[in-house]
N, C-alpha and C positions, 0 to 999 in steps of 0.2 A: 504494500500500500504506500509506504513511505517512498519507495523507489519510483512508483508510478507518479506520485505528486511531484517529485523532483524532476522527472523527465517532462511532465506537462508544463511545469514552470519554465524549464529550460527551453522547450519548444516555443512557448509564448514569447519569451525574451528574444530568441533568435528571429522569430517571425517579425517582431516589432522593429528590430534593426534591419530587416530585409536581407539578412545574410543568406538565409536558406528559404526555399519553398518546401513546405512540409505537407506530405500526403499521408493520411491515416490509412494503414493497411492492416485490418484486424487488430492485433495487439502490438504491432510494430510500426515504425515510421520510415518512410522513404524520403530522403533529403536530397536537395540539389543546390549547389552553391551558385549564386547569381552574381553577375558582374554589375559594377556600380560606376557611376560617373561622379567625380568630385570636382568638376570644373568650377562650380560656384562656391566652393568651400574655401575658407581661409586656411592658412598653413596649420594653425593650432587645431582647428576643427578636423582637418585631415588626420593629424596624428592621433587625436582622441578617438576618432571613428575607427581608424585602423587598429588601434589598441583594443578597442571593444570587440571588433570583429575577431581579432586573434584570440582573445580570452574566450569568446563564445565558441569559436571553432575547436579550441582545445577541450573545453568542457563537453561539447557535443561528441567529439571522437572518443573521449574517455567513457562517456555513457554507452557509445556503440561497442567499445571493446568489452565492457561488462556484459552487455546483452549477448555478444557473440560467444563469450566464454561460457555463459550459462545456457545457451541454446543447445538442445540435444542434436547430435549428429544424425544425418539422414540414414535411415535404416536401423537405428538403435532399437526401435520397437518391433523389428522383424526378426523372427527367430533364425538361428544359423541354418537350420534345416530348410526353412522356406527360402532363404537366400541361395542355398546350394541348388535346390530344385529349380529355382528361377533361372540360375546360371545354365544348368544343363538343358532345360527346355529352350532357352534362348539360343544356345549354341546349336542345338539340333534343328531349330526352325529358321535360322538366319539364311539368307540367300548367299550364294557362293561369291562373296566379295570380301577382299582383305580389309577394305575400309570399314565395311559394316561390322566385321568381327572385331577389329581393333577398337572401333568406337564403342561397341557393346561391352567389351572387356574393360575399357577405360571407365565407363560409367558404372559398371558393377563394382569394380575395385575401389571406387571412390567412397563406397559405403563403409569400408573397413579402416580401422585405425592402423593395423599392421597388414602387410602384404599377405593375402590368404593363400599361401603356397600349398598347404595341405588340402584345401578345398579344390584348388585347381588340379592337383594330382588325382584326386578322386574323380573329378569331372573327366579327366583324360582317360581314366580306366573305363568309364561309362562309354565314352566315344570309341574307344578301342573295341569294346564289346559289340558296339553297333557298326563296326567296320567303317567308321567315319575318318578315314586316313587323311584326307585333304584337310579336314577341320582340325585334326590333331596337329598337323604341321603348322597351321596358322596360329593355333593357341600357343604351341611351344615357342615359335619364333617371336610371338608377342611377349611371352615371359622373358626370353633371353634379351629382348630389346629393353626390358626394364631392369636388366641386371639380376634376374631371379632364375632359379632352377638350374644353375650351372653345376649339375651333378652327372655322373656317369649313367645313372638310371634314366635321367631325362634325355641325355644324348642317345642312349640306346633306343628309347622309344621313338625319337625323331628319325634316326636312320632307318628303323624298321618301317615307320609310317611313310617315309619318302620312297622306300623300295616298293611298298604295297601300292603307293600312288603312282607307280611307274616312273619314278624320278631317281633312278640308280646313279646317274652321273652327279646329281646334286648331293646324293648321300655320300658319294666318294669325295666330293669337294669339302663337305662338312667334316668328314673323317680326317682328311689331311689337315684341315685348318684347326680343328678343336681336339682331336684325339690321337691321331697317328704319330705325333711327335713324341709321345710318351709311352712307347711300347713296353718298356720294362715294368710298368705298373698298371697298364690297362687290363681290366678283368678279362679272363678268357671268354666269358659269356659274350662280351662285346666283340672280341676278335672273331669268335665263331660266327656271330651274326654277319659280320662284314665279309668274312670268307664266303659264306653262303650267298650273300648278295652278289659278290664278284662272280661266283660260280654260275648262278642262275642267269646272269646278264652277260655272260661271255666276255667278262673283263679279266682275261686270263693273266695278262702281265701284272695287273694290280694285285691279283691273288698271290702270284709267286713272290712278288716284292714284299707283300705283307708277311707271308709265312717265313721268308728268309730273314726278315727283320726280327721276327719273334725268336727264330733260332739263334740269331746273333746275340740275344740276351739269355741264351741257354734256357729258353722257356719251352718246355715239352708239352705237346698237345695232350689234353686229357681224354680225348675220344678218338676212336679209330675213324669215325666219319670224316674228321678233319684231314687225316692222313690220306684217306681214300680220295677225297676231292683233289688234294694236291697231286696225288699220283695220277689221277685221270688227266689233269691239266698237263703234267709233264709228258704223258704219253702222246696226247694230241699235238703237243708242241715239238715232238721229236726228240725230247730229252730223255731217252731211254735209260742212260746211265744214272741220271738224277733220280729217276723213278726207282731204280733198283736200290740205290743207296738209301733212299727214303724208307722203302719197305723193310730193308734190313735193319735200319736204325730203330724203327718203331715196331718191330715184329712182335714185341711183348704185348702190344695192344690187341693183337689178333689171337692170342692164346686162349685156351679154354678157361684157365684159372682167372685170367683178367676179365673174361666175359662174365664169369660167375660173380666176380667182385663188382662189375658194372651193374649187374642186375640187382645186387644187394643195395648198392648206392641209389639206384632208381627207386627202390621201394621206400627209401627215406625221403623221396620228393625231389631228387636231383635227376631229372630225366634228360637223356641225350636228345639233341635236336634231330628230328627226322627230316629227310630231304629226298628229292627226286632228281634224277639226272637231267641236266640241261639238254634240250633237243639237239643243239649243235654238237655237244660232246657225244650224245648217243649215236649220232650219224657217223662219228669217226671210228668207233669201235663197238664191238658187240661180244658178250653182253655188257651192259652198263653195271658197274658195281654200285649196289645200293645197300645202305646199312639197315 
């Protein structure tokens, strides 16, 4: 009550001096500074008027700061679940436009005090389930443009989405720019995904370069499917000696004891990636080796 009287008094005083035009909008005020001409005022009157305007302006802005600090943020009265559901439905319904997606995400994130990374990751999982690969690419690129989501998990989802969206070359460029320079610590799951992308899209030189780079750091492939892909590529590239060396080096992956160990690991939730032979490779030799 006291604050309302103070603001009313202030508004009346400012209106009297003609410093602002005030419009009552519900419980708040909209103000606009007006220009004045002091051509007929004396020097002393000018100084007095300007001082009064300055004092009034300072008081007004002080009152506005108090109002702003006490005003609830947009979306505070909306539950987190409802905000998440609204995000997902919006992303699914938007037209295929980068500007539309980025604009919707900018507006949605403005509701949050902190960047809602966890909610966005959940939304990406929903989009992945719906096979919305192009939309996943748009959302992740928007996140990265905000300096958020710079993790191997996000990178892995992006290169997979790019591949599924038939953009293998772009997936390769992203790998080289963000991931491939750190092969000594990149998770094997990511390396396996990239090898599979190169294999399916007939990017044979990139596949060999990646595998040799991993070998240079003495990183041994955890699955025989990786070795089989590389062996296939060596064969169609005419590198028979390289293929023989590779199979001899990692022959332990093909033994019965290792197969049993792999099955045991799979039961614990660590399943090996299944794959099919690329048509180009299949046309070069028969039968195609498939894990």
